[in-house]
N, C-alpha and C positions, 0 to 999 in steps of 0.2 A: 764446535772445535777450536774457533777463533782465540777463545777466550784461554785453551792450552796451548795453544801457541804462542799464546804470548806470557803468559806466566813464565814457558819452560825455559828462558835464559837467563830470567830474573832468580828463580830458585836453581840454577845449576851455579850461577855466580855468589851465592849465598852461600850455597854449601859445597864449594869445591875443595876446601882443606878438607874435608873428610868423604873421601872418597866412597867407602861405603855407604855411607847415607844420602849419597847423593844415585850412589846404584838403585838404595832400597825406595826411595824418591822414585827414580825412574820408573819402575817395575809398579808402584801404586797408581802413577799416571797412565801405562800401560792398561795397567787390571782396568781403571775405574769405564777407560775407551771402550776397551770390547765388552765390561758390562754395557753400558749403553747403548749397546748394540745390540746386546743380549746373546754376545756371541761368546764361548769359551777361549780362553785367550789358547790352550792348548790346540784347537783348530788349525792355528797359523803357523805351529811347529810344522818338522820333514814326515809329517804323516798321512796315509791315505791307506783308507778300507772302505770296503764294503760286504754287504752279503741282506741276496734281499728273497723271498718264497713268494710264489704264485698258487693259489689254490683255486683256479679253474681254470679248463681246457683251453685249447683254441685250435681250429680249424683252420684247414689250408684255403686259402684266397680271401680269409678275412680279416685279414693284417698279417705283416711281415714281421715286423720288430717283435720280440715278445718284452711285453709289459710286466708290471710287478706287484703285488696288492697289498702286500707287507714290507717293512724295510726295517733288518733287526740290527745291522750295524751301518751306519756312513760317517766315520772319520774324515773329516774333511770336504764333508757335506759335495760331495764330485761325484754321484751317483743321483740319476732322476729315475725314479722309480714310475713315474706314468709313462716315459717315452722307453726307458728300459736301458739309456746311454750312462756310460763312465765315463767324464771328459777329464782328459788327466792336465792338472794343475802341476804337478812336479814330473820333473824327466826323472826317470830312472828305470830299472826294471821292474815289475810287475807281473807277479804272478792270479791265474786268473782259470778259475776252474768254475763247470757247470754239470749239472743233470737233469735230467727232461723222463717224463712219461711219457712213454708208446700207447695213443689210443688204439683200440680195439677194432682188428679189422683195417686199420689205416698203417700206412709207412710211416717210419720217423725219420726226417732229416732237416736238421738243427746246425746253423754255422755262425761258428764265431769271428766277422768281422771286423776290421779293422778301419775308419776313415771311409765306410758307405761302402767299399770293393773290394779290400785287400780280406780275402780269404783267411785264417791264420789256421783252424781248424774244426773239423763237423763231429757230431755225433747222426750214428746213422742206423737202422735197421730195417729193412727190405722185406721182413718177414708179417703180413698181412692174415695175422692169423685173431683169433675172439681174444685171447691173452694180451695181461697188462704186463709191463715189466720197467726197467728206468737201463738210459742209458749213459755214460758220464766219460768227460772228455777235460783236461786238464793242459795249460801252456802256460812258458813264461814267455813274455818279450818286452821288447824295451820302447817305450813311448816316448813323445814329444810333450810339451804344452798345448794345449787344445786337439790333440789326436782323440779319436773317441773310439769306442770300443760297445760293441752291442750283440744281440744275438738277434740271427733269422734266420724264421722259418719260411721252409722250400713255400710258394705260392703255385699251391693245386691241391685241390678236396680229396685228392687219394693221400694227402699225407695231413699230419695231425698231433698236437701232442697233448698228453691226458695231465690232469691233475686233481685234486682236492685237498677238502680241509688236512689233509695230512702233514706235508703238499707234498707233491713227485719233483717238482720245478724247483731250483731254486741255483741262484746266480753267486758265486762270491768273486771277491779278488782284492789285493793288497801289495802296497807298495813292499818291496825286498830291498832293493838298493836303490836309494837316491842318487840319481850323478854327482859326481863329486861338485859342481857347479851350480847344482841349485841349493845348495847353502847359501849362496850368495843373493839370490831375489827368485819370484815365482811369481806366477798368475794364481789367483783367488776368484773359485767359482761362486763366492757369497760376497755379500757387502761384509767390508773388516777394515777398521783404522788404519793409518799409516804406522807403519814400524815408529815407536820411539825407542829410538839407541843412547844415550848417554857417554858421550867420549869414555873409553877405558872400563865399561861395563861388557863382562861375557854377554854373549847371546843371550835373550830369558829363557829359550827351552829347546837349547844343544846341551843333551847328555855327555857328547863326548867334545867338550869345551877345555882343556887345561889354564885354569884362572889363572897359574904360576907364569905358563912359557907364552899364555897367549896364542894358543895355535891349536888347530884340531887334531884327536887322536885318530889318528887312521884303524880302522878295525879290520882285518880279514875277513877278506868277499870271496866270494867264489860260488858260482851258479853257471848252467848252462840250460836250455832249451833245445829242442830239435826234431826236426819229421822228415818222414818219407814221404814223396808223391808219387811209388812204383811199389811194385808186389815183390814178394821175396816166396819167389816157390821150393821147396824144399824136391833133393832128384835123391834116388836111389845109387848112390856108389859105394853101398858099402862102409867100414870102419874108416874115417877119417877126423881128424883134429876139427875140435868146435870152431866155430867161426863164429866172431860175432856180430848181430846186425847192425848194419849203416846206415848213416842217413845223409839226404842230400839237401837241406834245407836246415840251415842254424837261424833261430830267434835271439839268443842269446849266449854269448861264452864269455863272462866276466872270468880273468885271469887267464884265461885259455888254456884252462884244465881239461877241456872234452878235444878230441880227436874223434871227430865226423867221418872222417876216412877210415880208420881203423875200428871206429864205435865204444873208442875205452872213456871214459872217465877217472882221470888220474887224481888223487888227491896229495893236494900240497901244506892244506893246511888241519892239522890232527882235530878231529871235533863229530861232531854228531850234523850226518847229513841227510836232509829227506830227500825220497825221490818217488817218482811217478812214472807213471807208465800207460798206454791207449794203443792196442793192437786191433786192427780192423779181420774179423775173421773170410774167407777166400772162399766163394761157393766150392762145393763138393771137398775141402779140402777142411783137418783135424785142424786147430790150432795149438800152440803150446810153448811160450814162450817165457824164458825164467831169466830172472837177474841175479846175475852170478856176480862174486867176486873172487879177484885174483885168478887163478887158473883153472877154476870151475866151481865154486862153491856156489851150491842153492840159498839163496834168502828169500826170495819169493817166484811164484809164478803165477800165468792167468792158462788158461784150459777149458777148450769147448770140442767136443767128439763129433758134435752133430754136421754127417756129412752132407747136407742139404746145397740147394743151391740160393740161400738165403746168406744175404751178408748184415753182417750185426758187429759189435766190439765188445771188446773185454777191457778192466782196467785192472789195477794196483797199485796199492804204493805202500810206503813205512820208510820209518828211520833205522840209519845205520850208523853205528860208532867207526871211524873210518881212524889211520892211522894215517900217514908222511910214505907215499909212495904206493897204497893201495890200488887197487882199481879195479871198477865196477863198468859193468856190461852188459848187454839182453843177449842171448843166445835165445832163437829162434831152431825147434826142431828140424832138422835139414832129413829125413826122411820123405819121400817121393809122395806120401799120405796127407804132409801138412804143408801150409804156406801160412804164412803174413798180408794183409790185402792193404792196397792203400794208392790212392790218382792224387789229382790236383787238389781236393778238397783235403788234403793232409789227416786220412784214418789214423796212422800209425805217429805216435808222438811220446818223447822222451826227457825229462828234467828232472834237474837234481839244484838243491842249495846248501848250504851252508848253515845250520841254524843256530850253534853254538859253537865256539872255538873249544878246544881243551882248555882246561880251566872251569870253564861254566859247564861244559858236561860230564857227566858221571861218569865217563867212560865205563860201561855196562855193558856185557856181549854174553849172558851165559843161557847153557842147556840145562834145562831140568830134566831131572828123568819122569 
């Protein structure tokens, strides 16, 4: 590396009249350094994503953090499967999702934890029957450099999570929007050489750099993620106007397009949006929650008419093509026999973000006979 630092100024001085050649030389030096450490140069860009699975069960009391034995994706090397921990390198908004299997005759309780103490969301099933099933949860949260996120199993022998070579247990996450300051500098979770950037050359992996203007092009951003910490019980009041499910915890609200008091998301940038929600089932009540647009068009729903005392969860997700001014919201059936359950563990969550602004999305929404 010392020899490279000595040679670099001389090379720049030699080829200064030709900026294109100078940029090319800098890129060759950069790639050479990355190759000497066996690191792909693309891992140093504004990218972070992981997906891992586990093929064996864990009984409560044997270990707390959920670890993984197969790593499918690890862009940026920010996830450690041996500890089950994701460590933030690039500050920004991250979408995280996990699915866990319920062990026969055991209860299920798995929490998504930030920095070892902050419960962000959870998956739960309190029914100790013989059958196996899976529960899922997802949320978008804002992370700073060195923040950690992992899954935590209830430390009690009455709880367990199930998996096999199937596998039932998965954990995934990826950076949706980096902070605007993250293009200036960020941490590395792995060994990498210092950036070799020649004056007048554009950043090597910035897809939104305008060579002629030498400025960063701002793409439209819109994302939210919210949760409830209390239940919503239906009441028999006869026919009345449908009311949106509201929220009291706001993880992310990029653009300020979601109003947690009214429960409505309003589209400001036309395009294709991804929405996901998870709701808890209240004991002795059925659950029926619909994803609505506009004044009440049903786009997707979850439903469970089981009136037993057990608590469990239901999840749903889909993509929607939205125009400016369109609204998206959740509606929970308001009759007496229905309810949505939540507490400080945050059983009930709702997230959405812009995937492709118009021009890239195909803007297709058709109904076929």
